[in-house]
N, C-alpha and C positions, 0 to 999 in steps of 0.2 A: 482409565485410556488405553485399549487396546496394547500388548506386547508386539513388537516387530519378528511376530510370526508368518510366515506364508502359508498359505491353503495349500501348497505342495512343494514340492523342491525345486530351487531353481538349479537350469544344467548348464547354464550359461550366464555369463554379464561382462557387456561392453561399457566402457567407461565412454561419456557424453560430456560434453560443457557443463561447467558446473559453476559455483562462483564462489565468493570468501570464505565462506561460514562453512560450506559444506563439499562432500564429492559427491559426484553425480552418475549415473551409471542405470543402463536399460538390460530390467533380469528377464529372459526365459523361464517359464516355466516348462515343467516335463508335459503337460499336454497343451502346451506351444501359446500359453498367454502371454504376452509382455507386459510388463511392467517401469515404473521408473521409481528408481531407489535413490532416495539422498542419504547421506551418512556423517556426522558433522566431524569437522578438521580438529585436529587437535587445538584443545583450548589456549588461549593465547596469554603470555605472561602479565600482562598491562591489566590491574584488575581494573579499572576505569571501564574494561570492554564485556567483565567474565558475566556480569549481571546479563546481558544483552545475547552471550553463546550462552549461557542456560539455557535459556528458556526457548532460541529460537526455533526450536522443531516441535515441541509442547505446543508455540504456542502459534506456528503457522497450520498444525495438528486443529486446535480451537478454532481456528479461525474458517479454516474449508468446511468443517463442519457447520460455522453458524452461516455460512454463507449458500451452501446446500441448501439450508430450510428457504432460502430465497427461491433457489429454482427451483425447488417444487413447485414454487407457484409462478412458475413464469417465468425466471430472474436469468441472469447470467451461466451458464454450466461451467462446475467446481471440478477437478480430476475425485473418484472415489478413491475415502483413505481405503487403504486395502489391510495396513497395518504401521503400528504406530508406536512409538518409545521417547526417550529423550535424545537417543544416541542415533537412529534411524527412522526414517519416513515411507514409507512404502505404498504406490499411488498408480491408479490407471493410467496406461499409457494411451496419449494421445498420439493421434499420427498427426503427423504435420502436415500442412497443406500451402496454399498462399495466399495475400491479402486481395481479396477482391469487395469491390462496393456492397454487393449484395450482402455478404459476410457484417462487411460494416456496420450497415444500418438493420440489421439484426440485432447483432451485440449493443447499440445503439436504445437500442427499445427494450432491450433486456435488463441491459444494465441500470436505467430508468426503474425497472421493478423490481432490480433488486435493491435498489436505493429506497423503493417506497415499501417495500418491505418493513423498513423502521428496526429502530433500538429503543430501549427503555430512556437508555440515557447518554451524554456524551461519554466515551470511553469502553471500557469491554470489565466485565469482571474473571478480567484471566491478566497475567503481566507477556505485555507485547514484548518484541524486539522488531528493529529494522537495522537488517544487515546486521551484524555483531554488536549493535548498541542497543543499550535496554530502553522501549518505551512505555511510560506510563502512563498506564491505561485507566485509573481511578479517574470518578468524577470529582468534579471540582464544587467543596460542598455550599458554595455561596454562588453556584447559578440554578441549582435546584432543578438540576436535568433540562432545563429547557431556553438556556442562553448558550452561544456556544464560542462566543467572544472569550470569556475566563478560561474556558479551557483550551483552545488554542493558544492562550497565550502562556497560561500554567504549565501545561504538560507537554509542550509542543514548542513555541519560539522559547522561550526563557531557557529551558534544560540545554538548549543546544546551541541558543548562541553564547552560555557559559560554556560547553564546550568547545567552542569554535574559537572562542578569546583562549580559555588554557591552552591551546592547541598552536594558537598565536599566529590563525590561519584567519584572521578577520580584522580589517583595518578601522585604526579609531574612528574616522569620518562613517566607516560603513555602517560600526557599530552603534554610532549617536541615530543612526537614520533607520537600524531595525527597532530602534529604543523608541525613537515617535511612532512607528507603529505600535508598538505594546503600548504607547499613554492614548492612542486615540483610534486602538480597536473599536470601541463601541460604534463609533461612527465611520467606521470604513468596511464592516462588516456586509453593510446589507442587511435586507430586511430580515428578522426572525424566520428561521426555520427549524421543524422539529429535528430530533435525531434520525439520522440515516442509515441504514445500514452499507459502509462502504467498504474496501477492500483495501485501501490503506496508504499503499503504495505501489499506484498502477501506473506505472511509467510502459512506453512500452515492450520492456522487455518481461514484462509480468502476466502479457497476453500469448495465449498461443493460437493460431490461426491454423486450425483444422483441416485435415480432407473432408471431415464431413461436411463441412463449410459453415460451423459454428467458431465464434473464437471463444476460447477456456479463460476462466481466471485461475494463474499460480500465483504462488509463493505472497499471498498478502498478509497485510499487516492490520487486520482487518477489527473493526471497531464501531461503535457510535458516533459518527461523525458529521459533518457537512458534505451535500451531495457534491456540490462545485469543488472539494478538492480532490476527488477522484476525475475529472473531467480536467482541472487546469495539472494535473502529473500529466495523463498523456498526451498535454501540448508540450510541455516541457524541454522532452528531448525527443520528440518529432515522433508520429504513430501514422501509421496510411490511414490514408480516406479518414482524417481526423473530422475533417466540414461532414462528412456523412454520416459519421457516429455521432456529432452533436446536433447534427438534423432533426434527427432519427429521435435521439434523445428527447429534445424540446417537444417535436409533437406528441410523444409517450406523455412525456409531463412536463409540463413549459417550468422553465428555468424562469427564476424569478428577474425584473429588471434589473440590468446592470451588471449582469453576470460577467459579463466579457472587460469591465474594467476594475471587477478583483482575480481574477486568474493570476494575478503575481504576486497579491497577498497569498494565496492558495497555495504558489510556490516558494514562499519564505521558509517555510519549514523543510523540505528536502533540502534546498540549497546549503540550510546551513549545518543538516544532516552530512551532505557532500564536505561542505566546508569542514567541518570537526575531523572527517575523517580524510582527506585528501588535498585537501591543501588550500593555501590563498586564492586560487583562481575562483575556488567558488566560494568563499569570504565573498571578494568583489562582486560577484553574480551574484549573491543575494543581499549588499547595499543596496544592489544597480534595481533589483526586485522592491526592497522596500520604498525608494526613491518612487518608484511609477508606482505602488501602490497609494503613497502618500498625494502623490499630483492626481491620480484620478478621481479624487475628492473634493 
């Protein structure tokens, strides 16, 4: 991985809104080039958070580079990695624009191409992170790279259900509903799909609607996953023109029958992540999503 050295000296740095794990700023170089920089905040004292914290920027860097391979063949755009280290990540600046229907439709087609670029297996060959939490990207041996449900249960649902339980963020009834999803995952998962090249944390805040009329992917938790996961995440917290995105996606690469009925199943993991980090209200939402997934089958 490249060191976090800039091509020339920064003459100004302007703080901008960042997340819980990093401090973000806009840099202006001596030649007038604008860049986006993020630096890790001080590491948390809670040891359960340290593994994710330690790899948050290296994981993001690997994910951006991996998604860029799909961009080169018509996939969704990602910012250029200018410099990177464990402590700092510097990216090309994306001038923000506004959400417009045409950009949404183009993004839907490009996201389908990113997904279709594929992945060797479910998982990724680097340690992952989602927020400050570790994200286990190791393949699940039993699925031989061709079944998504064991990976989703073993690397996404079960670890974060344990974290939510340990945090006291999920009631017994909601925990029971999630466990029923685990038991029935094979029948709930829909038709088999090969691994797709997914963003992995594609809520609306990880899209940048650019002034160039394109929609850019940022802050990935990228891995080989199920393509319905990214679309379900877009629906979780509200994304402008989502119907245009999904419609264009489906035209580019038709979704499997019943995909609308599996949205709650794919939202279960991010809701458990939020329960582990932000408390019982998300534990209740996870329980509701589990019941919805069970009822749809």
